[in-house]
VOGUDREN-520476 format. One record per residue (C-alpha): residue number from 1; residue in one letter; y, x, z. Coordinates in Angstrom, 3 decimals, padded with zeros to 6 digits, always signed. Each point is the difference from the previous one (the first is absolute). Layout:
N
> midren	timi	v	u	w
> NUM	a	Y	X	Z
...
//
This chain:
308
> midren	timi	v	u	w
> 1	x	+000.000	+000.000	+000.000
> 2	x	+003.439	+001.363	-000.917
> 3	x	+002.606	+000.831	+002.617
> 4	x	+002.224	-002.783	-001.368
> 5	x	-002.570	-002.809	+000.300
> 6	x	+000.943	-002.613	+002.573
> 7	x	+003.471	+001.461	+000.513
> 8	x	+003.356	-001.486	-000.883
> 9	x	+003.246	+001.413	-001.334
> 10	x	+003.390	-001.671	-000.218
> 11	x	+002.084	+000.974	-003.034
> 12	x	+003.628	-001.052	-000.384
> 13	x	+001.891	-000.161	-003.266
> 14	x	-003.281	-000.824	-001.733
> 15	x	+001.570	-002.197	-002.642
> 16	x	+000.639	+002.895	-002.362
> 17	x	+000.363	+003.749	-000.341
> 18	x	-001.469	+002.318	+002.622
> 19	x	-000.984	-002.866	+002.294
> 20	x	-001.979	-001.813	-002.688
> 21	x	-001.755	+003.194	-001.113
> 22	x	-000.858	+000.775	+003.626
> 23	x	-001.386	-003.473	+000.688
> 24	x	-002.195	+000.142	-003.088
> 25	x	-001.236	+003.518	+000.765
> 26	x	-000.887	-000.712	+003.615
> 27	x	-001.749	-003.267	-000.898
> 28	x	-002.184	+001.892	-002.469
> 29	x	-000.736	+002.526	+002.764
> 30	x	-001.463	-002.798	+002.127
> 31	x	+002.819	-000.871	+002.396
> 32	x	+000.994	-003.566	+000.775
> 33	x	+003.547	+000.162	-001.303
> 34	x	+002.715	-002.260	+001.365
> 35	x	+002.699	+000.275	-002.650
> 36	x	+003.541	-001.070	+000.816
> 37	x	+002.332	-001.219	-002.747
> 38	x	+002.981	-002.338	-000.270
> 39	x	-000.177	-001.601	-003.429
> 40	x	-002.403	-002.830	-000.776
> 41	x	-001.208	+001.436	-003.308
> 42	x	-000.817	+003.311	+001.670
> 43	x	-001.989	-001.840	+002.670
> 44	x	-001.934	-001.813	-002.734
> 45	x	-000.797	+003.309	-001.712
> 46	x	-001.168	+001.554	+003.266
> 47	x	-002.188	-003.025	+000.741
> 48	x	-001.995	+000.746	-003.150
> 49	x	-000.985	+003.483	+001.248
> 50	x	-003.342	+000.439	+001.734
> 51	x	+000.321	+001.137	+003.604
> 52	x	+003.698	-000.873	+000.198
> 53	x	+001.536	-002.742	+002.143
> 54	x	+003.649	-000.602	-000.929
> 55	x	+002.517	-000.639	+002.768
> 56	x	+003.397	-001.568	-000.578
> 57	x	+002.069	+002.721	+001.629
> 58	x	+003.691	+000.832	+000.017
> 59	x	+000.137	+003.095	+002.180
> 60	x	+003.583	-000.856	+001.003
> 61	x	-001.129	-003.254	+001.647
> 62	x	-001.430	+000.413	+003.534
> 63	x	-001.781	-003.364	-000.199
> 64	x	-001.757	+000.943	-003.247
> 65	x	-000.987	+003.348	+001.501
> 66	x	-001.472	-001.707	+003.066
> 67	x	-001.966	-002.414	-002.208
> 68	x	-001.392	+002.804	-002.154
> 69	x	-001.101	+002.119	+002.951
> 70	x	-001.459	-003.088	+001.654
> 71	x	-002.136	-000.639	-003.069
> 72	x	-001.366	+003.558	+000.134
> 73	x	-000.675	-000.339	+003.725
> 74	x	-001.900	-003.269	-000.297
> 75	x	-002.568	+001.526	-002.371
> 76	x	-001.131	+002.346	+002.759
> 77	x	-000.240	+002.906	-002.443
> 78	x	+001.179	+003.425	+001.204
> 79	x	+003.305	+000.965	-001.620
> 80	x	-000.648	+003.358	-001.646
> 81	x	+003.503	+000.356	-001.328
> 82	x	+003.447	-001.480	-000.393
> 83	x	+001.338	+001.148	-003.368
> 84	x	+003.681	-000.791	-000.380
> 85	x	+000.991	+000.072	-003.670
> 86	x	+002.797	-002.587	-000.033
> 87	x	+003.421	+001.370	-000.831
> 88	x	+003.205	-000.529	-001.948
> 89	x	+002.434	+002.335	-001.730
> 90	x	+003.492	+000.012	-001.410
> 91	x	+002.615	+002.405	-001.313
> 92	x	+003.774	+000.141	+000.020
> 93	x	+002.952	+001.727	+001.606
> 94	x	-000.134	-000.266	+003.778
> 95	x	+003.238	-001.991	+000.147
> 96	x	-001.355	-002.616	-002.426
> 97	x	-002.899	-001.097	+002.222
> 98	x	+000.758	-003.130	+001.992
> 99	x	-000.990	-000.222	+003.649
> 100	x	-002.643	-002.548	-000.983
> 101	x	-001.504	+002.325	-002.616
> 102	x	-000.239	+002.897	+002.450
> 103	x	-001.500	-002.274	+002.646
> 104	x	-002.616	-001.258	-002.464
> 105	x	-001.010	+003.554	-000.881
> 106	x	-000.480	+000.882	+003.653
> 107	x	-001.609	-003.343	+000.831
> 108	x	-002.639	+000.438	-002.706
> 109	x	-000.528	+003.764	-000.015
> 110	x	+000.331	+000.781	+003.720
> 111	x	+000.190	-002.910	+002.432
> 112	x	-002.884	-001.832	-001.675
> 113	x	-002.187	+003.103	+000.304
> 114	x	+000.705	+000.191	+003.727
> 115	x	-000.535	-003.745	+000.435
> 116	x	-003.345	-000.070	-001.782
> 117	x	-001.287	+003.120	+001.737
> 118	x	+000.843	-001.474	+003.405
> 119	x	-001.699	-003.278	-000.911
> 120	x	-003.173	+001.824	-001.073
> 121	x	-000.009	+002.514	+002.831
> 122	x	-002.585	-001.718	+002.253
> 123	x	-002.427	-000.288	-002.938
> 124	x	+000.583	+003.602	-001.059
> 125	x	-000.518	+001.340	+003.518
> 126	x	-003.205	-001.988	+000.347
> 127	x	-001.416	+001.282	-003.305
> 128	x	+001.613	+003.467	+000.139
> 129	x	+001.473	-000.826	-003.383
> 130	x	+002.730	+001.596	-002.038
> 131	x	+003.612	-000.800	-000.924
> 132	x	+000.912	+001.195	-003.489
> 133	x	+003.534	-000.559	-001.264
> 134	x	+001.239	+000.539	-003.539
> 135	x	+003.299	+001.818	+000.311
> 136	x	+001.651	+001.979	-002.775
> 137	x	+000.903	+003.536	-000.900
> 138	x	+003.458	-001.415	+000.641
> 139	x	-000.866	+000.498	+003.665
> 140	x	+000.458	+003.739	-000.593
> 141	x	+002.927	-000.002	-002.435
> 142	x	+003.079	-002.091	-000.682
> 143	x	+002.570	-000.116	-002.751
> 144	x	+002.835	-002.086	-001.369
> 145	x	-000.834	-003.617	-000.861
> 146	x	-003.138	+000.085	+002.197
> 147	x	+001.656	+000.155	+003.425
> 148	x	-001.104	-003.242	+001.707
> 149	x	-003.513	+000.123	-001.494
> 150	x	-000.613	+003.578	+001.097
> 151	x	+001.483	-000.793	+003.416
> 152	x	-002.845	-002.464	+000.536
> 153	x	-002.601	+002.546	-001.090
> 154	x	+001.446	+002.663	+002.313
> 155	x	-000.335	-002.540	+002.814
> 156	x	-003.707	-000.382	-000.761
> 157	x	-000.436	+003.759	+000.385
> 158	x	+001.291	-000.174	+003.581
> 159	x	-002.018	-003.126	+000.725
> 160	x	-003.338	+001.408	-001.149
> 161	x	+000.439	+003.214	+001.995
> 162	x	+000.604	-001.945	+003.216
> 163	x	-002.695	-002.569	-000.794
> 164	x	-002.705	+002.583	-000.596
> 165	x	+000.876	+001.871	+003.181
> 166	x	-000.259	-003.230	+001.997
> 167	x	-003.192	-001.331	-001.582
> 168	x	-002.114	+003.047	-000.835
> 169	x	-001.081	+000.569	+003.642
> 170	x	-001.507	-003.491	-000.194
> 171	x	-001.896	+000.523	-003.238
> 172	x	+002.483	-001.585	-002.409
> 173	x	+001.616	+002.229	-002.626
> 174	x	+003.200	-000.603	-001.959
> 175	x	+000.537	+001.410	-003.492
> 176	x	+002.988	-000.104	-002.342
> 177	x	-000.705	+000.225	-003.731
> 178	x	+003.091	+000.977	-001.997
> 179	x	-000.211	-000.673	-003.748
> 180	x	+002.480	+001.240	-002.554
> 181	x	+000.395	-001.958	-003.229
> 182	x	-002.636	-002.727	-000.361
> 183	x	-000.565	-002.401	-002.881
> 184	x	+000.889	-003.242	+001.781
> 185	x	+002.504	-002.824	-000.477
> 186	x	+002.180	+000.901	+003.010
> 187	x	+002.848	+001.100	-002.290
> 188	x	-000.182	-003.163	-002.087
> 189	x	+000.164	-002.172	+003.123
> 190	x	+003.260	+001.586	+001.130
> 191	x	+001.584	+000.442	-003.452
> 192	x	+002.423	-002.944	+000.206
> 193	x	+001.232	+001.003	+003.456
> 194	x	+000.299	+003.622	-001.115
> 195	x	+002.229	-000.969	-002.921
> 196	x	+002.148	-002.212	+002.229
> 197	x	+000.612	+002.877	+002.404
> 198	x	+001.138	+002.371	-002.756
> 199	x	+002.235	-002.744	-001.395
> 200	x	+001.835	-000.293	+003.320
> 201	x	+000.533	+003.741	+000.475
> 202	x	+003.555	+000.830	+001.092
> 203	x	+002.276	+002.783	-001.203
> 204	x	-000.491	+002.930	-000.362
> 205	x	-003.662	-000.794	-000.732
> 206	x	+000.472	-002.535	-002.807
> 207	x	-000.318	+002.341	-002.971
> 208	x	-003.290	+001.474	+001.192
> 209	x	-001.220	-003.489	+000.863
> 210	x	+000.856	-001.146	-003.546
> 211	x	-002.046	+002.861	-001.426
> 212	x	-002.942	-000.913	+002.232
> 213	x	+000.210	-003.621	-001.145
> 214	x	-000.047	+001.093	-003.629
> 215	x	-003.052	+002.129	+000.678
> 216	x	-001.760	-002.928	+001.652
> 217	x	+000.095	-001.822	-003.325
> 218	x	-002.186	+002.662	-001.617
> 219	x	-003.780	-000.162	+000.289
> 220	x	-001.543	+002.562	+002.336
> 221	x	-001.066	+003.083	-001.959
> 222	x	-003.715	+000.588	-000.449
> 223	x	-001.490	+003.039	+001.661
> 224	x	-000.155	+002.935	-002.406
> 225	x	-002.997	+002.220	+000.925
> 226	x	+001.336	+002.788	-002.244
> 227	x	+002.968	+000.477	+002.359
> 228	x	-000.003	+001.030	+003.666
> 229	x	+000.114	-002.808	+002.537
> 230	x	+003.484	-000.600	+001.387
> 231	x	+002.283	-002.836	+001.162
> 232	x	+000.717	-000.647	-003.699
> 233	x	-003.665	+000.252	-001.003
> 234	x	-001.812	-001.856	+002.738
> 235	x	-003.723	-000.614	+000.010
> 236	x	-000.571	-002.749	+002.597
> 237	x	-003.510	-000.264	+001.415
> 238	x	-001.935	-003.272	-000.271
> 239	x	-000.186	-002.223	+003.070
> 240	x	-003.765	+000.558	+000.022
> 241	x	+000.546	+003.701	+000.737
> 242	x	+001.952	-000.852	+003.142
> 243	x	-002.644	-002.559	+000.997
> 244	x	-002.615	+002.747	-000.216
> 245	x	+002.005	+002.143	+002.412
> 246	x	+000.342	-002.940	+002.393
> 247	x	-003.762	-000.508	+000.011
> 248	x	-000.554	+003.699	+000.694
> 249	x	+002.351	-000.114	+003.005
> 250	x	-001.766	-003.109	+001.269
> 251	x	-003.351	+001.772	+000.169
> 252	x	+000.984	+003.641	+000.687
> 253	x	-001.306	+001.348	+003.308
> 254	x	+003.287	+001.781	+000.776
> 255	x	+002.726	-001.250	-002.348
> 256	x	+003.317	+001.836	-000.311
> 257	x	+003.071	-001.693	+001.421
> 258	x	+001.594	-000.233	-003.436
> 259	x	-001.148	+000.415	-003.589
> 260	x	+002.170	+000.257	-003.112
> 261	x	-001.243	-001.434	-003.287
> 262	x	+001.456	+000.605	-003.443
> 263	x	+000.563	+002.458	-002.763
> 264	x	+000.346	+003.759	+000.336
> 265	x	+003.790	+000.082	-000.357
> 266	x	+000.381	-002.724	+002.635
> 267	x	-002.078	+001.955	+002.495
> 268	x	+001.936	+003.179	-000.720
> 269	x	+003.236	-001.902	+000.600
> 270	x	-001.189	-000.919	+003.507
> 271	x	-000.930	+003.570	+000.914
> 272	x	+003.347	+001.264	-001.254
> 273	x	+001.835	-002.633	+002.015
> 274	x	-001.899	+000.881	+003.190
> 275	x	+000.827	+003.678	-000.510
> 276	x	+003.645	-000.857	-000.710
> 277	x	+000.154	-002.089	+003.171
> 278	x	-001.308	+002.908	+002.077
> 279	x	+002.598	+002.274	-001.580
> 280	x	+002.775	-002.491	+000.778
> 281	x	-001.052	-000.334	+003.637
> 282	x	-000.178	+003.792	+000.227
> 283	x	+003.750	+000.155	-000.659
> 284	x	+000.693	-001.549	+003.394
> 285	x	+002.157	+002.399	+002.073
> 286	x	-002.407	+000.209	+002.956
> 287	x	-003.229	-000.245	-001.949
> 288	x	-000.230	+002.674	-002.640
> 289	x	-003.297	+001.695	-000.729
> 290	x	-000.913	+002.978	-002.123
> 291	x	-002.100	-000.613	-003.077
> 292	x	-003.116	+001.447	+001.664
> 293	x	+000.393	-002.447	+002.886
> 294	x	+000.211	-002.949	-002.400
> 295	x	-003.089	+001.209	-001.852
> 296	x	-001.806	+000.308	+003.347
> 297	x	+000.798	-003.654	+000.724
> 298	x	-001.510	-000.971	-003.340
> 299	x	-003.110	+002.112	+000.619
> 300	x	-000.484	-001.635	+003.394
> 301	x	+000.438	-003.469	-001.464
> 302	x	-002.562	+000.758	-002.702
> 303	x	-002.494	+001.160	+002.635
> 304	x	+000.608	-003.095	+002.129
> 305	x	-000.419	-002.222	-003.045
> 306	x	-003.403	+001.344	-000.985
> 307	x	-002.810	-002.520	+000.547
> 308	x	-002.223	+000.772	+002.957
//
């Protein structure tokens, strides 16, 4: 009998993208998959999948969360994992985001993750299950137009560190999976709001905003394998690739706290940013270290990070 037989997982954001690919993959692996989605047609599609029980779930709604977790509890199946794939995006100048838009980003990408984890905590402690959250490589970097979105992903970094420290002594592990570009519809869903934000940009940002709006009219360029990968020549990974990483972290004996997923240039960007951040901190008046000392810190971190 497989390790997954007779065990349940709860997957959020299962209507499309990474969540849907994860629900399908884990159902094929033998788990009883409780798949949360908001839209009726997505629930109908999930209902047609063997091993999947769709749940009408808006992660922003505490009552819906309580109902979903109650349904998992009443089956009596051990909860092997809570896989949180729900999320929203959005781009624009920081000053063009309304309070409501920023609140919705945090409500969906951060507060909902905390809410659902807390609701599932008794089940996870009982089964010594796992919390796996889909973050973003935006949790390591930020840039213009992506401020509020990357703020939410930075928040998840802090949350997962604290969560794993609190739960790991009790047999529950927390893992953050950070994808780069993924072939999903998240950009399409926010396109109208994105355009509206650039349209309401104030001076002196209007000219750049106009150029961005013109560029948004053009179709996204196809990946050219004859050229190096870059921000202008992106090669997003399929949602199924991220789902495979999520399954691996669900079953790994000693999973890492965080995993990045994506193309080579995206991974290199993260390492460069981490090095740049260390160099910036090292410019602090009372905390300057010689190069050999910084390298020693890296060597120690590499030793500590080796699997036992």
